[in-house]
C-alpha positions in Angstrom: -70.6 -4.8 72.5 -72.0 -7.1 70.1 -75.2 -9.3 70.3 -74.8 -12.9 69.4 -77.5 -15.4 68.1 -78.7 -16.0 71.6 -79.1 -12.4 72.3 -76.5 -12.4 75.2 -73.9 -9.5 75.3 -70.4 -10.4 74.3 -67.7 -8.0 75.4 -65.2 -7.3 72.4 -61.7 -6.9 73.1 -60.6 -3.3 73.1 -59.1 -2.0 69.9 -56.3 -0.6 72.1 -53.5 -1.6 74.5 -52.8 0.4 77.8 -49.2 0.5 79.1 -48.4 2.1 82.4 -45.4 4.3 82.3 -43.7 3.6 85.9 -41.5 6.9 85.5 -44.4 9.2 85.0 -47.1 7.0 86.4 -49.3 7.8 83.1 -51.0 5.3 81.2 -50.4 5.4 77.5 -52.8 3.8 75.0 -51.6 2.2 71.7 -53.6 0.4 69.0 -53.6 -3.3 69.0 -50.7 -4.7 67.0 -48.3 -1.8 68.2 -44.7 -3.2 68.3 -43.1 -2.8 71.7 -40.0 -0.8 70.4 -42.3 1.8 68.6 -44.4 2.1 71.9 -41.2 2.4 73.9 -39.9 5.3 71.8 -43.2 7.2 71.9 -43.1 6.7 75.7 -39.6 8.0 76.1 -40.2 10.9 74.1 -43.2 12.0 76.3 -41.1 11.5 79.6 -40.2 14.8 81.4 -36.6 15.7 81.9 -35.2 14.3 85.1 -37.4 11.0 85.0 -35.5 7.8 84.1 -36.3 6.5 80.6 -38.0 3.3 80.0 -35.8 0.3 79.0 -38.4 -2.2 77.9 -42.1 -3.3 78.3 -43.1 -6.2 80.3 -46.6 -7.7 81.4 -46.8 -8.5 85.0 -49.1 -10.2 87.3 -49.1 -10.8 91.0 -47.3 -14.0 91.9 -46.2 -14.7 88.4 -43.1 -14.5 86.3 -43.2 -11.1 84.3 -43.3 -11.5 80.4 -40.8 -9.1 78.7 -41.5 -7.8 75.1 -38.6 -7.4 72.8 -38.3 -4.3 70.5 -40.0 -6.3 67.4 -42.6 -8.0 69.7 -46.2 -7.1 69.3 -47.9 -5.7 72.5 -50.6 -8.2 73.8 -52.7 -8.1 76.8 -52.8 -11.6 78.6 -56.1 -11.3 80.3 -57.2 -10.4 83.8 -54.9 -9.4 86.4 -52.1 -9.0 83.8 -50.7 -5.3 83.3 -48.4 -3.9 80.7 -45.9 -1.6 82.1 -42.6 0.0 81.5 -39.2 -1.0 83.2 -36.8 1.9 83.9 -32.9 1.7 84.3 -33.2 1.8 88.2 -35.8 -0.9 88.4 -33.8 -3.3 86.2 -30.8 -2.8 88.2 -32.8 -3.5 91.4 -34.4 -6.8 89.8 -30.8 -7.8 88.6 -29.4 -7.4 92.2 -32.5 -9.1 93.7 -32.1 -12.2 91.3 -28.1 -12.3 92.0 -29.0 -12.4 95.7 -31.4 -15.4 95.1 -29.0 -17.3 93.1 -25.9 -16.7 95.2 -25.3 -18.6 98.3 -22.7 -16.1 100.1 -23.2 -15.4 103.8 -22.9 -11.7 103.0 -25.0 -9.9 100.5 -23.5 -8.8 97.2 -22.0 -5.3 97.2 -23.7 -2.6 95.2 -21.8 0.1 93.3 -22.0 2.3 96.2 -20.3 0.0 98.5 -17.5 -0.8 95.8 -16.6 2.8 95.4 -16.4 3.4 99.1 -14.1 0.3 99.5 -11.7 1.5 96.7 -9.7 3.2 99.3 -9.3 0.1 101.4 -7.6 -2.1 98.6 -4.0 -2.3 98.5 -2.2 -0.3 95.8 0.1 -2.1 93.5 1.8 1.5 92.3 5.0 1.8 93.9 8.5 3.5 93.2 9.6 0.6 91.4 6.4 0.4 89.1 6.8 4.1 88.5 10.7 3.7 87.6 9.7 0.9 85.2 7.1 3.0 83.4 9.7 5.9 83.1 12.5 3.5 81.9 10.0 2.2 79.2 9.3 5.8 78.0 13.0 6.7 77.9 13.8 3.4 75.9 10.8 3.9 73.5 12.2 7.7 72.8 15.6 6.4 72.4 14.9 3.8 69.8 12.7 6.3 68.0 15.7 8.7 67.8 18.1 5.9 66.6 15.7 4.9 63.9 15.1 8.5 62.8 18.8 9.1 62.6 19.5 5.8 60.6 16.7 6.7 58.1 18.0 10.3 57.8 21.5 8.9 57.0 20.3 6.0 54.9 20.6 7.8 51.5 24.3 9.2 52.5 25.1 5.4 53.3 23.7 4.1 50.1 25.7 6.6 48.0 28.9 5.7 50.1 28.4 2.1 49.3 27.8 2.6 45.5 30.8 5.0 45.2 33.2 2.4 46.8 32.3 -0.4 44.5 
């Protein structure tokens, strides 16, 4: 703290920034002016095996839109109530799904990956005997044309000698 001319205490801003790692629930401190990409790489190096890695850092406050920091952004504390935290892959997917639900006006909620995989067997299959026969025929024709061109190229010198000798 410093004392100004009126002898009242003025609280200096701290010389560090605190970032809450949501994977490990630990708070990491970085010097003021640290870039988000550097902080993120240090945080991810210290995360224990099995825990999800952080994707990016954001500043959050209750009832406010979060502020995301890009890799070259300088970390900044926005004041009271704002907290810096990491966002992991699972949290990012959950937010994306939540925003899709808010923006779509379907009567049924959008399907997650698990539901899509379970419905895979219910979809009609386009692979039938005719399709397989067409694929086999394509391979046969491919090898047949390949054999014809190989034979033609092997016999090309003989053909050129024959043409030159008859002239």
